[in-house]
Legacy VTK file of the C-alpha trace (Angstrom):
# vtk DataFile Version 3.0
C-alpha trace
ASCII
DATASET POLYDATA
POINTS 302 float
176.482 76.932 -45.072
174.627 77.648 -48.275
171.947 75.776 -50.167
170.934 76.512 -53.752
167.739 75.286 -55.365
167.557 75.753 -59.138
164.244 75.228 -60.867
165.027 74.257 -64.423
161.516 74.516 -65.826
162.355 77.967 -67.175
159.634 79.352 -69.411
160.805 81.239 -72.482
158.841 83.225 -75.004
157.908 81.407 -78.153
160.362 82.781 -80.730
158.331 81.274 -83.575
155.265 83.241 -82.513
157.296 86.426 -82.159
158.826 85.914 -85.607
155.422 85.496 -87.231
154.015 88.494 -85.330
156.995 90.551 -86.548
156.493 89.553 -90.198
152.746 90.263 -90.058
153.276 93.594 -88.331
156.057 94.815 -90.650
154.190 93.850 -93.815
151.015 95.518 -92.660
152.888 98.647 -91.511
154.129 99.258 -95.057
150.588 98.726 -96.330
149.308 101.198 -93.712
151.615 103.994 -94.792
150.481 103.633 -98.396
146.844 103.369 -97.332
147.094 106.360 -94.992
148.542 108.567 -97.725
145.968 107.308 -100.220
142.965 107.945 -97.949
144.344 111.115 -96.348
143.507 109.703 -92.911
145.669 110.981 -90.056
144.279 108.210 -87.832
145.644 105.545 -90.177
148.983 107.339 -90.466
149.115 107.623 -86.675
148.559 103.910 -86.347
151.185 103.306 -89.034
153.740 105.187 -86.934
152.834 103.070 -83.925
153.039 99.890 -85.980
156.435 100.910 -87.345
157.648 101.278 -83.764
156.063 97.921 -82.953
157.842 96.319 -85.916
161.234 97.621 -84.808
160.561 96.507 -81.236
159.218 93.112 -82.328
162.286 92.518 -84.471
164.539 93.401 -81.559
162.432 91.258 -79.228
162.697 88.330 -81.653
166.476 88.521 -81.464
166.498 89.041 -77.687
164.069 86.163 -77.071
166.305 83.840 -79.086
169.445 85.117 -77.332
167.848 84.670 -73.899
167.671 80.891 -74.425
171.413 80.587 -73.828
172.346 78.925 -70.574
174.575 80.152 -67.780
178.096 81.307 -68.562
181.081 82.748 -66.714
179.840 86.277 -67.438
176.091 85.586 -66.868
175.828 83.017 -64.102
172.015 83.189 -64.019
171.818 82.614 -67.772
170.622 85.100 -70.382
166.886 85.196 -69.595
167.232 88.723 -68.208
167.999 89.939 -71.723
164.264 89.710 -72.464
163.923 92.865 -70.361
165.840 94.739 -73.054
163.125 93.806 -75.524
160.407 94.972 -73.147
162.329 98.192 -72.456
162.787 98.965 -76.158
159.133 98.113 -76.857
157.859 100.481 -74.195
160.338 103.221 -75.040
159.518 103.167 -78.750
155.801 103.460 -78.069
156.217 106.324 -75.608
158.345 108.209 -78.134
155.961 107.380 -80.977
153.002 108.579 -78.947
154.619 111.970 -78.373
155.348 112.331 -82.095
151.827 111.384 -83.200
150.228 113.795 -80.726
152.374 116.639 -82.073
151.083 115.885 -85.572
147.437 115.130 -84.773
146.502 117.919 -82.356
146.844 120.749 -84.948
144.468 118.772 -87.208
141.664 119.365 -84.711
141.417 123.008 -85.867
141.796 122.253 -89.554
140.596 118.710 -90.296
140.786 117.428 -93.871
138.315 115.101 -95.556
139.587 111.508 -95.557
138.572 108.834 -98.079
136.084 106.943 -95.904
135.640 103.909 -98.186
139.381 103.344 -98.280
139.558 103.713 -94.494
136.852 101.061 -94.160
138.740 98.517 -96.272
142.060 99.156 -94.506
140.393 98.955 -91.080
138.926 95.526 -91.886
142.340 94.269 -93.001
143.898 95.807 -89.895
141.537 93.949 -87.570
142.232 90.639 -89.331
146.030 90.980 -89.489
146.540 92.259 -85.946
143.975 89.816 -84.613
145.932 86.945 -86.166
149.129 88.218 -84.525
147.424 88.424 -81.119
146.221 84.832 -81.443
149.743 83.687 -82.293
151.147 85.317 -79.152
148.400 83.974 -76.899
149.919 81.624 -74.346
153.437 83.041 -74.714
154.937 83.825 -71.314
157.321 86.430 -69.961
157.273 90.204 -69.701
158.566 90.649 -73.233
155.709 88.651 -74.783
153.227 90.351 -72.444
154.278 93.820 -73.612
154.106 92.774 -77.271
150.696 91.201 -76.731
149.445 94.501 -75.289
150.746 96.358 -78.347
148.951 94.093 -80.778
145.734 93.967 -78.758
145.725 97.764 -78.659
146.162 97.759 -82.430
143.089 95.562 -82.819
141.080 97.941 -80.617
142.373 100.887 -82.604
141.362 99.359 -85.912
137.894 98.594 -84.600
137.624 102.279 -83.747
138.870 103.272 -87.236
136.280 100.902 -88.694
133.508 102.589 -86.716
134.690 106.101 -87.650
134.961 105.204 -91.331
131.359 103.989 -91.312
130.222 107.252 -89.677
132.172 109.309 -92.254
130.401 107.496 -95.087
127.199 109.253 -94.038
128.388 112.479 -92.350
130.986 115.228 -92.770
132.314 114.983 -89.208
135.910 115.028 -90.431
137.209 116.015 -87.000
136.570 112.419 -85.902
139.681 111.301 -87.800
142.310 113.389 -85.889
140.310 113.012 -82.678
140.463 109.239 -83.021
144.202 109.331 -83.682
144.699 111.285 -80.444
142.556 108.896 -78.415
144.415 105.865 -79.812
147.746 107.508 -79.075
146.828 108.417 -75.498
145.632 104.883 -74.800
148.712 103.241 -76.324
151.027 105.738 -74.623
149.430 105.133 -71.231
149.899 101.358 -71.429
153.425 101.764 -72.796
154.349 104.021 -69.867
152.824 101.528 -67.432
154.815 98.643 -68.918
157.937 100.790 -68.951
157.502 101.370 -65.204
157.028 97.647 -64.636
160.188 96.839 -66.607
162.243 99.420 -64.732
161.101 97.969 -61.394
162.448 94.573 -62.436
165.713 96.055 -63.677
166.091 97.848 -60.332
165.465 94.507 -58.541
162.329 95.615 -56.708
160.418 93.017 -54.715
157.809 91.435 -57.040
154.378 92.976 -56.336
152.799 89.592 -55.643
155.307 88.827 -52.846
155.017 90.045 -49.242
158.648 90.160 -48.100
157.800 90.674 -44.414
155.453 87.684 -44.492
158.207 85.520 -45.991
160.554 86.584 -43.189
157.934 85.780 -40.555
157.378 82.322 -42.043
161.103 81.576 -42.006
161.454 82.795 -38.428
158.570 80.557 -37.316
160.401 77.393 -38.393
161.578 75.097 -35.549
165.195 75.816 -34.658
165.339 79.163 -36.478
165.942 82.063 -34.078
165.943 84.911 -36.563
166.531 85.882 -40.176
168.191 88.778 -41.940
169.307 89.884 -45.388
166.187 88.396 -46.958
165.936 89.502 -50.584
163.498 88.589 -53.346
163.737 89.920 -56.880
162.763 88.849 -60.379
165.116 87.794 -63.149
162.772 88.501 -66.035
159.312 89.300 -64.659
158.482 85.612 -64.550
161.161 83.819 -62.515
161.915 85.013 -58.982
165.041 84.591 -56.857
165.355 84.511 -53.052
168.364 84.778 -50.766
168.206 84.790 -46.957
170.305 84.271 -43.839
168.798 82.016 -41.142
170.205 82.092 -37.604
170.093 78.876 -35.544
171.177 78.086 -31.970
174.896 77.771 -31.314
174.429 74.147 -30.245
172.450 73.114 -33.310
173.677 69.896 -34.891
174.199 69.158 -38.557
170.900 67.262 -38.554
169.108 70.281 -36.999
170.501 72.567 -39.702
169.625 70.184 -42.532
166.101 69.839 -41.126
165.614 73.630 -40.861
166.917 74.160 -44.374
164.664 71.456 -45.815
161.630 72.861 -44.011
162.458 76.342 -45.292
162.649 75.186 -48.890
159.406 73.251 -48.495
157.731 76.315 -46.971
158.916 78.492 -49.882
157.656 76.068 -52.550
154.371 77.941 -53.010
156.304 81.009 -54.205
157.514 79.024 -57.266
161.019 80.437 -56.992
163.537 79.687 -59.740
166.539 80.037 -57.384
166.741 79.818 -53.586
169.929 80.466 -51.618
169.827 79.987 -47.833
172.814 80.846 -45.645
172.652 79.261 -42.182
174.530 80.942 -39.300
174.975 80.141 -35.631
173.658 82.604 -33.042
177.164 83.277 -31.710
178.582 83.767 -35.204
179.169 87.195 -36.725
177.541 87.703 -40.098
180.094 88.494 -42.797
177.498 90.618 -44.615
177.416 93.031 -41.654
181.110 93.283 -40.864
182.523 92.580 -44.308
182.510 94.617 -47.491
179.193 93.283 -48.785
176.283 95.691 -48.786
173.795 95.243 -45.979
170.081 95.395 -46.494
LINES 1 303
302 0 1 2 3 4 5 6 7 8 9 10 11 12 13 14 15 16 17 18 19 20 21 22 23 24 25 26 27 28 29 30 31 32 33 34 35 36 37 38 39 40 41 42 43 44 45 46 47 48 49 50 51 52 53 54 55 56 57 58 59 60 61 62 63 64 65 66 67 68 69 70 71 72 73 74 75 76 77 78 79 80 81 82 83 84 85 86 87 88 89 90 91 92 93 94 95 96 97 98 99 100 101 102 103 104 105 106 107 108 109 110 111 112 113 114 115 116 117 118 119 120 121 122 123 124 125 126 127 128 129 130 131 132 133 134 135 136 137 138 139 140 141 142 143 144 145 146 147 148 149 150 151 152 153 154 155 156 157 158 159 160 161 162 163 164 165 166 167 168 169 170 171 172 173 174 175 176 177 178 179 180 181 182 183 184 185 186 187 188 189 190 191 192 193 194 195 196 197 198 199 200 201 202 203 204 205 206 207 208 209 210 211 212 213 214 215 216 217 218 219 220 221 222 223 224 225 226 227 228 229 230 231 232 233 234 235 236 237 238 239 240 241 242 243 244 245 246 247 248 249 250 251 252 253 254 255 256 257 258 259 260 261 262 263 264 265 266 267 268 269 270 271 272 273 274 275 276 277 278 279 280 281 282 283 284 285 286 287 288 289 290 291 292 293 294 295 296 297 298 299 300 301
């Protein structure tokens, strides 16, 4: 006996916001490359490399976010929302790779720093704060792991440009040219760290790990405490897209339980699970003297 509860208030990323963030980021990336070459600033060029990776990832995420709106099909019975993880995976992967490349270019500059054009850096930094800040505001309120990763990218860009702004002001009055490559390294390490963290989070979802906010043992105990439920097994909770969680469980009832007893236990279970805000709930009810097909069949046991 199975019961499925489908919550249809599925939250999707705002594709319009992602599209605008992509256009802003791509346009400014091209401006950055020109500005970095003009000012001779390795920090600006480093940020341009990161922004180029962001632009590629944002463009891919734009497509994925739109594609993920498709409903269930014969091939993807849960729908296409899980495709947003591809966007998050590409985003994180691009930034990790970009960070390694920038570090390989910036570290040698520490021993032989060149003089950047500080006034040009100042102007570009101000524009960078405004453009990336506008993109962050557009993504504010967007939900899902994909939008969260992109929001981190853009927020890090704003922080980076504030740092470039500060360094450019210092270079107007000093000859501490080493600050430019040093800043590029610090920006890269910070962006790379957060990219690696988000990459780990995405991989956990892809590998169907229990969401960190859920205590699986506590859920089992709550189900077992329901009147008429003798035990539970094969309880699984995983996330479709970092935002919507799915639960499946087997509940064992007494061999003399009536249809009304089973319906009551199932209803109480779904009511008890409501605070977890699950998108899908599947409960299999078995009698105590019944052999579980998951144990003796071909299906994988937990």
